[in-house]
ZAMARNU-716564 format. One record per residue: z negated, y, x of N, C-alpha, C in turn. Coordinates in steps of 0.001 Angstrom, whole numbers, padded with zeros to 6 digits, always signed. Each point is the difference from the previous one (the first is absolute). Layout:
<rs>
ZYXZYXZYX;...
</rs>
This chain:
<rs>
+033534+011274+020248-000180-001417-000408-000943-000092-001157;+000298-000774-000981-000831-000227-001191-000995-001175+000353;-001216+000376+000506-000875-000991+000519-000516-000946-001076;+000026+000438-001246-000545-000810-001082+000807-001278-000190;+001294+000020+000424+000883-001186-000215-000186-001005+001152;-000785+000304+000984-000242-000901+001106-001139-001001-000235;-000757+000261-001067-001153-000879-000223+000404-001241-000763;-000721-001113+000236+000346-001292-000594-001123-000649-000695;+000352-000966-000866-001085-000836-000650-000341-001111+001011;-000967-000821-000385-000415-001088+000860+001173-000989+000207;+000877-000019-001080+001176-000877+000108+001184+000611+000697;-000275+001176+000590+001030+000823+000784+001106+000484-000849;-000246+000140-001299+001012+000707-000851-000338+001467+000060;+000960+000861-000367-000258+001419+000007-001155+000321-001025;-001008+000783+000479-001086+000361-000862+000392+001151-000884;+000096-000268-001287+000399+001018-000983-001234+000593-000666;-000232+001264+000329-001201+000659-000546+000218+000508-001402;-001054+000028-000796+000042+000578-001351-000104+001472+000168;+000326+000767-001168+000082+001441+000065-001353+000582+000490;-001106-000507-000553-001293+000602+000427-000339-000275+001416;+000452-001156+000531-000215-000363+001393+000826+000940+000891;+001184+000263-000459+000897+000968+000754-000679+001355+000082;-000622+000374-001104-000698+001315-000091-001120+000064+001025;-000784-001076+000115-001125-000084+000945+000646+000070+001423;+001056-000804+000235+000579-000097+001328+000511+001391+000433;+000734+000739-000900+000481+001300+000404-001016+001033+000196;-001077-000039-000852-001083+000968+000146-000654-000081+001340;-000085-001193+000570-000622-000178+001280+001040+000107+001076;+001095-000765-000040+000913-000070+001141+000708+001363+000231;+000158+000775-001059+000629+001353+000206-001031+001153-000037;-001269-000452-000222-001059+001032-000100+000442+001174-000942;+000318-000386-001160+000546+000950-001027-001027+001018-000443;-001287-000311+000267-001085+000951-000337-001133-000386+000980;-001049+000758+000003-001125-000355+000933-001192-000607-000738;+000060-000065-001307-001079-000607-000711+000636-000811-001185;-000450-001266-000131+000589-000853-001103-001039-001068-000384;+000066-000418-001247-000878-001085-000492+000891-000947-000824;-000219-001272+000193+000778-001058-000701-000875-000859-000857;+000322-000079-001260-000803-000841-000906+000986-000990-000619;-000007-001240+000523+000955-000948-000465-000686-001256-000513;+000620-000699-000983-000620-001144-000504-000153-001086+001053;-000988-000879-000202-000304-001045+000979+001190-000836+000165;+000153-000608+001219+001121-000858+000386+001358+000735+000011;-000028+001280+000043+001304+000731-000017+000686-000012+001407;-000771-000133+001081+000608+000013+001291-000102+001382+000649;-001088+000739-000380-000167+001293+000533-000394-000066+001487;-000821-000996+000377-000381-000095+001441+001231-000297+000860;+000869-000908-000475+001247-000266+000773+000851+001232+000111;+000130+000819-001059+000804+001205+000040-000565+000975+001043;-001294+000172-000024-000660+000874+000982+000289-000492+001433;-000154-001340+000203+000214-000550+001316+001412+000269+000549;+000965-000210-000837+001403+000249+000373+000190+001447+000401;-000580+000942-000773+000156+001368+000301-000653+000426+001407;-001221-000616+000221-000655+000277+001266+000823-000541+001179;+000564-001182-000173+000921-000550+001035+001112+000974+000276;+000575+000527-001022+001137+000960+000154-000389+001216+000831;-001284+000447-000147-000440+001161+000739-000458-000344+001470;-000827-001005+000143-000562-000202+001359+001011-000596+000959;+001071-000630-000449+000979-000563+000909+001013+001054+000460;-000056+001210-000671+000986+001025+000343-000624+001248+000552;-001267+000254-000356-000546+001308+000286-001328-000106+000707;-000390+000859+000885-001314-000022+000695-001164+000431-000807;-000244-000690-001069-001099+000393-000948-001136-001014-000008;-001165+000404-000342-001188-000821-000072-000320-000184-001513;-000076-001257-000441-000299-000335-001328-001260-000869-000045;-000899+000233-000994-001171-000878-000191-000057-000437-001405;-000355-001276-000185-000211-000567-001303-001466-000203-000192;-000534+000583-001092-001438-000067-000281-000190-000739-001260;-000947-000939+000032-000338-000798-001209-001509-000285+000003;-000581-000396-001101-001445-000209-000060-000543-001139+000716;+000826-001066+000328-000448-001185+000732+001020-000378+000986;-000388-000826+001008+000965-000474+000945+001132-000805-000598;-000410-000847-001010+001032-000850-000679+001021+000873-000645;-000430+001107-000614+000924+000839-000731+000856+000825+000917;-000533+000389+001216+000786+000799+000948+001159-000874+000493;-000170-001343+000016+001023-000862+000579+001156-000285-001008;-000179+000377-001272+001044-000237-001016+001345+000725+000376;-000106+001316+000233+001154+000752+000421+000403-000367+001397;-001007-000177+000883+000360-000333+001403+000760-001282+000153;-000389-000992-000789+000699-001274+000050+001407+000078-000461;+000237+000908-000990+001401+000196-000467+000813+000761+001093;-000658+000868+000744+000664+000676+001134+000382-001019+001034;-000963-000877+000432+000260-000990+001025+001149-000934-000395;+000060-000424-001310+000991-000891-000454+001381+000680-000005;+000096+001192-000566+001353+000583-000149+000518+000717+001231;-000776+000100+001044+000487+000517+001244+001140-000866+000519;+000010-001323-000342+000970-000862+000532+001179-000185-000969;+000118+000795-001010+001157+000019-000887+001291+000375+000700;-000048+000863+000947+001194+000486+000686-000310+000471+001402;+000923-000176+000955-000217+000323+001366-000294+001535+000190;+000513+000756-000942-000206+001497+000080-001443+000300+000027;-000821-000796-000637-001436+000150-000027-000731-000655+001164;+000247-001264+000203-000765-000772+000970+000427+000296+001448;+001150+000590+000230+000358+000402+001372-000768+001199+000478;-000745+000596-000941-000828+001194+000374-001421-000453+000414;-000253-001362-000100-001274-000473+000424-000070-000230+001504;-001108+000355+000645-000171-000321+001387+000063-001504+000180;+000439-000517+001121+000192-001432+000188-001263-000778-000285;-001118+000450+000442-001258-000740-000210-000347-000111-001489;+000157+001137-000664-000274-000011-001455+000975-000897-000751;+001273+000047+000418+000989-000764-000665-000379-001503+000089;-000373-000443+001186-000303-001418+000215-001242-000383-000788;-000997+000885+000011-001199-000304-000742+000216-000151-001472;+000788+000858-000575+000347-000100-001441+000851-001222-000284;+000866-000340+000894+000818-001213-000234-000853-001287-000007;-001066+000048+000753-000946-001062+000017-001053+000026-001153;+000248+000921-000974-000829+000127-001143-001356+000401+000273;-000253+000742+001069-001329+000500+000310-000241+001323-000882;-001135+000015-000612-000264+001140-000877-000318+001238+000865;+000728+001050-000274-000302+001270+000692-000088+001115-001043;-001043+000809+000201-000186+001053-000958+000181+001427+000634;+000640-000017+001176+000369+001265+000683+001303-000254+000697;+001037+000667-000424+001330-000213+000581+000565+001334+000532;+000615-000097+001211+000647+001119+000543+001466-000279+000227;+000804+001042+000077+001461-000187+000095+000566+000888+001139;+001150-000349+000433+000630+000645+001216+000233+001476-000217;+000300+000444-001175+000275+001435-000196-001328+000776-000210;-001142-000682+000048-001282+000730-000079-000660-000198-001321;+000648-000689-000930-000607-000217-001352-001224-000940+000199;-000898+000154-000946-001233-000812+000037-000566-000168-001440;-000499-001231-000254-000602-000268-001289-001266-000922+000227;-001098+000363-000623-001224-000817+000125-000805+000075-001284;-001047-000873-000058-000812-000123-001248-001442+000493+000340;-000615+000546-001040-001438+000308+000040-000604-000459-001280;-001223-000552+000129-000714-000483-001132-001014+001080-000488;+000159+000441-001162-000955+001000-000569-001157-000664-000631;-000868-000543+000836-001173-000725-000457-000972+000951-000690;-000133-000144-001374-000783+000938-000750-001468-000201+000325;-000384-001122+000660-001417-000241+000312-000411+000722+001290;+000938+000607+000727-000283+000654+001256+000828+001249+000074;-000305+001018-000867+000780+001225-000124+000015+000831+001293;-001136+000010+000628-000130+000787+001253+000939-000551+001094;+000050-001316+000115+000823-000611+001049+001466+000229-000314;+000403-000276-001242+001471+000234-000290+000355+001456+000099;-000934+000901-000261+000292+001446+000128+000328+000342+001425;-000890-000477+000943+000232+000338+001415+001231-000687+000525;+000297-001224-000476+001188-000726+000397+001250+000708-000395;+000040+000437-001252+001140+000687-000464+000283+001300+000748;-001007+000701+000232+000124+001255+000718+000351-000217+001482;-000455-001135+000540+000260-000346+001387+001401-000466+000243;+000508-000806-000920+001344-000605+000081+001097+001041-000109;-000037+000689-001150+000973+001028-000273+001337-000580-000296;+000623+000419-001076+001421-000368-000375+000496+001000-001072;+001222+000418+000200+000563+001022-000896+000599-000587-001271;+000108-001321-000003+000637-000656-001146-000920-001163-000506;-000426+000093-001267-001010-000926-000478+000444-000688-001245;-000088-001338-000010+000149-000823-001217-001379-000435-000463;-000490+000336-001183-001227-000505-000528+000257-001008-001063;-000252-001314+000336+000175-001085-000924-001297-000264-000765;+000186-000496-001266-001189-000251-000882-000855+001271-000012;+000707+001150-000236-000706+001328+000055-001166+000133-000944;-000020-000581-001304-001161+000207-000771-001279-000628+000561;+000128-000950+000965-001173-000655+000600-000500+000758+001209;+000636+001085+000296-000518+000870+001180-000571+001260-000607;-001312+000221+000222-000662+001101-000669+000394+001355+000509;-000450+001044-000704+000316+001325+000325-000491+000492+001370;-001192-000523+000386-000537+000401+001372+000870-000439+001130;+000412-001218-000132+000927-000569+001058+001316+000712-000057;+000508+000285-001227+001290+000656-000055-000077+001424+000563;-001177+000614+000007-000176+001309+000596+000263-000073+001519;-000454-001128+000644+000214-000188+001425+001536-000170+000243;+000640-000709-000914+001487-000160+000116+000668+001337+000029;-000410+000875-000973+000681+001311-000102-000286+000828+001259;-001218-000134+000603-000331+000744+001159+000939-000419+001170;+000145-001346+000079+000895-000563+001011+001433+000541-000160;+000461+000043-001202+001390+000500-000264+000155+001465+000398;-001107+000698-000163+000034+001481+000307+000332+000291+001423;-000202-000981+000927+000291+000224+001394+001515-000010+000323;+000763-000397-000984+001464-000035+000182+000715+000975-000972;+000807+000806+000501+000639+000990-000857+001048-000638-000944;+000612-001045+000509+001058-000679-000848-000622-001317-000479;-001028+000060-000840-000679-001196-000401+000550-000545-001304;-000275-001287-000288+000529-000700-001162-001112-000974-000487;-000180-000050-001293-000955-000877-000672+000574-000656-001193;-000085-001328-000045+000539-000850-001088-001139-000855-000469;-000357+000135-001279-001071-000871-000564+000621-001056-000897;-000559-001209+000021+000508-001078-000810-001225-000622-000709;+000169-000410-001238-001074-000705-000709+000281-000363-001393;-001008-000505-000677+000034-000256-001434-000821+000991-000741;+000063-000004-001319-000645+001044-000817-001440-000252-000224;-000787+000044+001111-001473-000191-000072-000746+001244+000440;-001221+000119-000457-000948+001022+000519+000365+001400-000477;-000814+000908+000478+000138+001396-000365-000120+000893+001213;+000602-000456+001043-000215+000755+001291+001235+000705+000383;+000201+000276+001370+001103+000763+000480+001373-000598-000353;+000100-001346-000187+001311-000514-000328+000447+000441-001406;-000889-000163-000939+000324+000444-001348+000319+001482-000051;-000815+000778+000700+000213+001464-000016+001350+000407+000666;+000501-000818+000866+001285+000304+000679+001129+000011-001021;-000159-000729-001109+001062-000030-001031+000045+001270-000859;-001003+000850+000185-000042+001249-000764+000172+001148+001006;+000135-000293+001263+000092+000995+001030+001473+000296+000260;+000430+001293-000247+001422+000376+000128+000559-000123+001432;-000929-000187+000973+000439-000121+001385+000523-001432+000349;-000287-000914-000928+000373-001422+000251+001208-000378-000793;+000919-000706+000625+001111-000630-000694-000621-001270-000603;+000395-000237-001305-000587-001140-000679+001073-001067-000218;-000280-001247+000322+000874-001079-000277-000799-000996-000857;+000410-000192-001251-000630-000911-000938+001056-000981-000473;-000366-001325+000233+000904-001070-000527-000842-000932-000786;+000051+000087-001313-000788-000971-000835+000764-001274-000224;-000619-000955-000632+000573-001318-000142+001336+000032-000855;+000071+001010-000888+001164+000040-000830+001241+000511+000818;-000201+000931+000898+001040+000316+000912+000287-001129+000956;-001041-000707+000457+000166-001155+000855+000849-001076-000649;-000282-000226-001320+000761-001017-000747+001459+000374-000089;+000301+001269-000298+001355+000459-000038+000714-000184+001299;-000641+000368+001117+000564-000104+001324+000252-001460+000381;-000953-000869-000386+000146-001463+000339+001245-000544-000647;+000197+000380-001216+001172-000527-000731+001312+000447+000564;-000040+001075+000827+001249+000500+000651+000312-000676+001356;-000963-000777+000506+000202-000641+001311+001067-001088-000117;+000859-000107+000953+001092-000998-000044-000502-001407+000245;-001228-000231+000467-000495-001333+000208-001508+000072-000110;-000641-001145-000054-001461-000046-000196-000791+000495+001187;-000158+001313+000155-000687+000575+001093-001163+000822-000519;-001181-000601-000087-001183+000729-000578+000189+000292-001415;+000454-000936-000759+000210+000211-001424-001263+000129-000771;-000022+000969-000926-001129+000129-000975+000566-000357-001341;-000777-000775-000801+000458-000484-001262-000939+000443-001109;+000561+000056-001267-000790+000307-001089-001097-001027-000253;+000353-001206+000246-000990-001101-000191-001216+000167+000868;+000207+000450+001247-001102+000288+000878-000881+001132-000525;+000631+001071-000470-000728+001136-000534-000825-000377-001264;+000598-000850-000861-000737-000445-001178-001177-000796+000369;+000059-000805+001136-001034-000819+000398-001151+000918+000590;+000309+001085+000672-000912+000847+000639-000768+000918-000925;+000492+000231-001187-000557+001056-000903-001416-000207-000380;-000476-001197-000063-001406-000228-000459-000939-000133+001234;+000594+000094+001226-000856-000085+001179-000543+001388+000363;-001082+000119+000770-000516+001328+000302+000930+000788+000844;-000169+001329-000201+000700+001011+000810+001563-000018-000278;+000437-000438-001161+001398+000011-000267+000587+001453+000061;-000725+000874-000700+000494+001378-000056+000040+000606+001392;-001006-000323+000850-000035+000631+001301+001048-000651+000938;+000028-001359+000035+000871-000700+000944+001460-000088-000406;+000252-000018-001299+001384-000209-000477+000586+001237-000620;-000750+000681-000843+000540+001207-000720-000272+001281+000813;-000709-000089+001100-000245+001151+000865-000688+001100-000782;-000960-000331-000805-000735+000973-000772-001474+000114+000480;-000395+001163+000389-001368+000138+000322-000879-000161-001298;-001176-000569+000088-000802-000147-001183-000355+001378-000619;-000182-000033-001356-000431+001193-000713-001314+000546+000701;+000087+001243+000338-001117+000684+000763-001317-000088-000785;+000062-000122-001325-001157-000078-000853-000730-001362+000198;+000787-000990+000518-000581-001333+000217-000374-000273+001395;+000234+000944+000924-000219-000274+001382-001165+000941+000548;-000943-000549+000667-001065+000828+000541+000310+000411+001490;-000861+000821+000531+000157+000548+001314+000107-001040+001111;-000489-001229-000300-000021-001084+001021+001327-000822-000107;+000842+000313-000994+001202-000744-000194-000114-001157-000924;-001145-000223-000598-000245-001047-001033+000627+000389-001300;+000672-000988-000683+000676+000228-001259-000691-000750-001122;-000145+000560-001143-000658-000661-001124+000887-001079-000524;-000578-001156-000381+000700-001116-000619+000564+000409-001334;-000716+000748-000791+000372+000423-001315-000351+001451-000258;+000757+000716-000796-000380+001300-000466-000810-000126-001235;-000820+001061-000285-000865+000036-001225+000953-000217-001254;+001126+000624-000016+000838-000106-001193+000439-001396-000219;+000214-000792+001014+000432-001388-000075-001183-000876-000589;-001182+000322+000380-001143-000740-000496-000203+000292-001460;+000153+001319-000363-000212+000375-001398+001099-000521-000881;+001222-000091+000556+001098-000592-000753-000304-001517-000302;-000655-000646+000946-000318-001460-000234-001033-000082-001064;-001000+000907-000104-000970-000021-001036+000604-000012-001412;+001159+000632-000149+000590+000224-001319+000988-001078-000419;+000304-000946+000881+000970-001006-000417-000657-001045-000907;+000881-000733-000640-000405-001021-000968-000729-001132+000672;-001050-000499-000588-000771-001053+000513+000705-001337-000307;+000242-000801+001061+000605-001255-000180-000753-001092+000787;-000841-000755-000692-000785-001099+000673+000881-001243+000056;+000868-000025+000984+001007-001097+000087-000308-000695+001305;+000161-001327+000006-000182-000812+001267-001398-000412+000198;-000216-000654+001118-001330-000554+000380-000735+001134+000771;-001173+000441-000492-000751+001151+000660-000555-000395+001326;-000239+000964+000802-000694-000172+001295-001202+000936+000091;-001113-000493+000525-001214+000804+000060-000247+000423+001452;-000091+001272+000249-000345+000572+001273-001479+000442-000008;-000790-000384+001020-001425+000281+000095-000285+000716+001292;-000333+001310-000030-000464+000671+001199-001497+000129-000034;-000635-000718+000903-001467-000111+000011-000550+001280+000646;-000939+000652-000697-000608+001196+000490-000937-000178+001159;-000037+001017+000899-000851-000038+001199-000798+001264+000095;-001262-000082+000228-000829+001154+000321+000048+001074-001125;-000072-000427-001220+000002+000953-001126+001355+000185-000652;+001108-000546+000621+001332+000061-000623-000001-000875-001261;+000968+000275-000878+000161-000777-001175+000685-001333+000361;-000394-001016-000865+000772-001179-000025+000923+000146-001163;+001312-000202+000196+000992+000233-001071+000812-001259-000227;+000171-000269-001328+000818-001115-000434+001259+000578-000716;+001182-000341+000510+001248+000478-000536+000849-001208-000312;+000510-000022-001293+000865-001096-000439+001421+000533-000159;+000954-000699+000572+001442+000442-000049+000865-001125-000502;+000752+000324-001126+001072-000869-000480+001241+000438+000663;+001172-000584-000414+001337+000371+000554+000227+001469-000122;-000383+000623-001150+000400+001311-000270-001185+000962-000368;-001231-000425+000130-001123+000751-000376-001247-000353+000808;-000751+001064+000353-001279-000236+000720-001075+000825-000561;-001206-000534-000080-001165+000735-000566-001273-000328+000813;-001024+000860-000107-001244-000185+000607-000884-000773-000982;-000515-001132+000418-000905-000827-000855-001506+000484+000130;-000371+000411+001170-001380+000233+000256-000230+000751+001351;-000978+000860-000001-000462+000611+001217-001496-000055-000017;-000632-000499+001172-001442-000046+000030-000485+000207+001389;-001305+000307+000117-000606+000151+001330-001056-001012+000265;+000130-001118-000622-001069-001043+000229+000202-000635+001356;-001107+000071+000816+000036-000488+001405-000133-001513+000094;-000330-000667-001097-000174-001477-000066+001380-000647+000061;+000271-000673+001101+001362-000599+000080+000196-001136-001022;-001081-000688-000366+000124-001059-000963+000335+000548-001362;-000462+001280-000260+000443+000670-001262+001499+000128-000004;+000598+000397+001099+001417+000224+000076+000745-001369-000180;-000563-001056+000572+000646-001344-000146+000002-000441-001450;-001108+000303-000669-000095-000359-001411+000986+000806-000845;+000236+001302+000383+000967+000823-000723+001429-000574+000249;+000276-000362+001179+001324-000621+000269+000191-001259-000829;-001046-000883-000038+000095-001227-000769+000186+000325-001464;-000650+001042-000504+000142+000393-001396+001467+000422-000271;+000555+000854+000840+001366+000494-000295+001027-001128+000166;-000280-000863+000933+000889-001195+000093+000164-000804-001298;-001134-000167-000630-000006-000724-001250+000642+000842-001139;-000471+001258-000087+000508+000864-001079+001500+000215-000003;+000584+000124+001182+001478+000226+000014+000753-001192+000430;-000668-001140+000134+000691-001269+000326+000789+000105+001242;-000605+000531+001030+000744+000297+001245+000351-001337+000695;+001213-000052+000523+000428-001176+000719-000714-000077+001394;+000070-001136+000624-000523-000110+001373+000787+001020+000921;-000795+000586+000883+000531+000964+000976+000602+001212-000665;-000505+000377-001144+000388+001240-000676-001157+000994+000095;-000965-000285+000867-001155+000957+000257+000030+000358+001412;+000022+001339+000309+000212+000492+001348-001227+000830+000409;-000710-000460+000992-001238+000695+000424+000130+000513+001428;-000452+001289+000162-000055+000593+001337-001050-000790+000800;+000458-000647+001088-000829-000992+000694-000738+000597+001206;+000130+001351+000118-000662+000687+001153-001429+000410-000381;-000913-000216+000920-001379+000473-000296-000647-000800-001058;-000669+000653-000959-000760-000674-001047+000919-000831-000926;+001293+000428-000028+000938-000774-000800+000161-001446+000461;-000218-000206+001290+000075-001415+000574-001058-000887-000675;-001191+000564-000236-001016-000834-000647+000365-000355-001427;+000609+000927-000693+000453-000279-001383+001025-001061-000008;+001081+000166+000838+001066-000984+000042-000454-001418+000401;-000887-000021+000976-000540-001339+000411-000753-000675-001109;-000841+000799-000755-000708-000607-001109+000876-000487-001100;+001093+000749-000210+000967-000413-001069+000634-001329+000394;+000330-000202+001222+000562-001242+000510-000992-001146-000142;-001226+000272+000299-001049-000998-000134-000133-000463-001482;+000297+000892-000906-000103-000331-001384+001408-000385-000594;+000916-000374+000902+001325-000521-000319+000808+001024-000872;-000257+001275+000253+000830+001036-000623+001086+000342+000987;+001255-000374-000344+001161+000165+000954+000347+001464+000096;-000374+000590+001159+000282+001416+000204+000922+000153+001259;+000546+001162+000216+000740+000377+001211-000832+001021+000731;-000436-000390+001202-000603+000947+000868+001001+000958+000616;-000286+001251-000068+000983+000980+000461-000664+000805+001234;+000648-000074+001095-000395+000842+001133+001108+001025+000201;-000358+001280-000315+001050+001068+000018+000682+000219+001303;-000701-000324+001151+000578+000274+001283+000879-001147+000530;+000097-001076-000844+000794-001238+000466+001489+000358-000013;+000795-000892+000651+001417+000289+000110+000692+000015-001404;+000921+000957-000107+000777+000090-001250+001088-001125+000003;+000530-000262-001168+001095-000961-000139+001254+000587+000739;+000227+001320-000218+001097+000634+000702-000605+000825+001163;-000207-000690+001122-000609+000646+001114+000834+001030+000630;+001298+000012-000200+000886+001006+000576-000216+001333-000647;-000330+000039-001313-000067+001210-000761-001441+000484-000305;-000942-000953+000079-001392+000371-000396-001000-000393+001097;-000974+000870+000252-000966-000306+001071-000936-001122-000390;-000321-000137-001275-000942-001082-000401+000113-000228-001494;-000813-000895-000535-000052-000355-001419-000238+001265-000827;-000924+000792+000361-000365+001171-000805+001187+000969-000151;+000730+000173+001072+001152+000863-000084+001075-000504-000901;+000233-001290+000126+001064-000652-000852-000432-000006-001469;-001266-000311-000259-000577-000008-001372+000127+001366-000576;-000459+001002+000647+000052+001378-000522+001429+000492-000289;+000908-000396+000882+001377+000439-000199+000507-000646-001347;-000191-001288-000107+000452-000720-001225-000755+000523-001280;-001284+000379+000214-000767+000586-001098+000707+001313-000424;+000395+000866+000940+000639+001218-000362+001293-000199-000769;+000799-000965+000439+001231-000294-000692-000306-000528-001442;-001069-000779-000169-000362-000575-001269-000438+001145-000959;-000850+000879+000455-000564+001119-000862+001162+000860-000487;+001020+000214+000816+001110+000908-000382+000803-000608-001219;-000142-001293-000227+000809-000621-001021-000845-000627-001123;-001283-000018+000121-000885-000721-000924-001208+000781-000511;-000942-000600-000680-001001+000734-000648-001405-000262+000569;-000702+001106+000234-001426-000031+000386-000841+000432-001182;-001093-000640-000206-001044+000559-000903-000472+001328+000550;-000253+000980-000904-000364+001269+000534-001484-000145+000507;-000218+000208+001225-001314-000075+000598-000019+000955+001201;-001080+000771+000076-000056+000989+001058+000119-000575+001410;-000423-001281+000136+000071-000687+001330+001423-000144+000460;+000953-000128-000868+001384-000220+000377+000629+001285+000564;-000682+001151-000285+000574+001272+000587-000161-000045+001537;-000810-000815+000550-000140-000176+001479+001314-000491+000629;+000879-000559-000845+001347-000426+000469+000756+001105+000665;-000198+001223-000530+000752+001190+000617-000513+000409+001355;-001222-000586+000337-000525+000294+001304+000061-001158+000967;+000642-001090-000397+000267-001082+000943+001234+000385+000770;-000166+000113+001305+001087+000615+000801+000457-000960+001103;+001231+000162+000352+000612-000870+001074+000726+000824+000969;+000240-000639+001166+000739+000643+001103+000763-001087+000707;+000985+000398+000784+000711-000963+000803-000741-000148+001323;-000226-001257+000452-000654-000232+001268+001083-000022+001095;-000494-000253+001259+000929+000065+001184+001122-001068-000045;-000216-001032-000842+001031-001032-000097+000813+000132-001336;-000060+001216-000560+000727+000285-001221-000446-000847-001184;-001274-000369-000024-000490-000740-001154-000908+000942-000826;-000098-000254-001292-000885+000782-000857-001438-000467+000215;-000820+001001+000197-001441-000256+000083-000773+000948-000940;-001048-000447-000559-000832+000790-000956-001166+000687+000761;-000246+001218-000393-001157+000713+000511-001295-000854-000075;-000727-000067+001088-001242-000813-000034-000974+000429-001141;-000672-000942-000542-000935+000261-001092-001113+001038+000442;-000387-000138+001289-001047+000906+000511+000488+001442-000043;+001319+000218+000352+000566+001344-000079+000166+000499-001419;+000346-000940-000916+000063+000347-001435-001367+000446-000512;-001034-000738+000415-001341+000322-000426-000456+001424+000484;+000327+000266+001272-000401+001257+000573+000759+001165-000738;+001256-000266-000300+000896+001057-000658-000352+000225-001399;-000352-001111-000746-000157+000071-001441-001492-000103-000458;-000841-000436+000885-001428-000134-000345-000372-001189-000801;+000997-000918-000207-000322-001229-000742+000923-001112+000517;-000312-001240-000423+000889-001110+000351+000954-000264-001161;+001275-000403+000297+000983-000201-001065-000142-001372-000634;-001152-000285-000611-000300-001340-000502+000972-000531-001008;+000354+000863-000935+000887-000461-001114+001354-000299+000511;+000551+000837+000857+001310-000236+000537-000008-001243+000927;-001075-000230+000713-000075-001169+000882+000034-001284-000830;-000723+000015-001138+000037-001205-000901+001354-000225-000519;+000706+001022-000397+001390-000137-000451+000894-000501+001124;-000122+000572+001198+000786-000404+001130-000111-001506+000349;-001196-000503-000158-000247-001445+000347+000877-000930-000858;+000395+000403-001200+000747-000855-000868+001436-000119+000394;+000434+000734+001032+001372-000141+000467+000091-000909+001191;-001126-000627+000398+000024-001010+001049+000799-001246-000450;+000860-000481+000842+000756-001217-000353-000904-001206-000123;+000293-000845-000941-000779-001283-000150+000150-000845+001241;-001009-000767+000417+000201-000900+001106+000981-001063-000337;+000782-000471+000992+001041-001051-000336-000555-001354-000389;-001210-000339+000420-000564-001304-000286-001425+000215-000649;-000324-000900-000925-001284+000182-000651-001237+000064+000858;+000094-000578+001215-001177-000026+000851+000107+001020+001143;+000944+000930-000116+000137+001066+001001-000450+001340-000622;-000530+000817+000870-000429+001324-000392+000674+001088+000887;+000241+001135-000562+000536+001090+000814-001112+000532+000890;+000133-000124+001282-001023+000469+000891+000543+000854+001057;
</rs>
């Protein structure tokens, strides 16, 4: 029996899998090898494909399968697909014990399912904050067949426990799934000859979508064009691991390469549009830096170590007049001593925008906070526009980002930057501030 034809969409039409999804399904359902890694573009349906294959195994064979993911929420992604598709055909759900069948029909969430022929599937959370506990749990549970979801988010130490668990079974099977992040075991598996590699980038996904007979998980060129300027496009859509020269041992990636910064220094200067002034107020011996940015050019106006906040207010007032800055075209870091400067500016009726880097981003789904969104937009701007040559701008190659647990871009904390580099990125911070959106109303401030 061709089990793949028994699965259905939510509308109860035949579920037609794409070529890459069939490859995932066959790799697991037929156990065509004992080691495999899948790197597919986001929204491809890899979790569903894995779930269908696990159903095909556990409903027919007395095997034990475990799904491992970094959080409880993520472990349930594949498990929820299993619970849903078990009812696509009686061939599957008739293998459920009566009590389990009734519980699932009542939509009760279950993360451990057993079947009449002895098959079993359950979830484990690889909580990276408690490695000792997950290690003992893995070794205690035992399973010869393992699906590791969001594999890049599971570190090498926990993965070592997974491999020890597999070693207890002579006929073991391991399937890793994830996106092109990090520099750990998942990335290494794509160079390991023992692993079967399944890679489906967005361009293959686009071709496959165009071949579907109806709108079932369609990917469009318009969507890809929209995604290109958002963070992690190469990793999430093109399935490309970042250039190793730009990634450190912690998995952080540089916003810009040195060559991109130096290329920006050499472009033509175009002072077009209304300029914006970014002011990063120095603390504890750090520099206070003034950066002015037009549409296509940015330069450093001044760097000083004057601890007198009123001196900085006077400098802001001076540059406002010199460059005829519009209201709310002055952006000041409002944390710490910067708050005193911004407050005094407002008292003097200098219309400024207070910037709190940790505040919510406009695109909360993609960016952890204002700082992350600003730096991402800053990186895009530098790649296409001109920077005045200044050694402070070289710190842009050391501004690094990583994906957080919610798949949002976050920037390395300034404290970590300072420990790593021995200085504060004052010049780049001043430039970053100029990418803050203007407040929608004259009497509102970004807080």
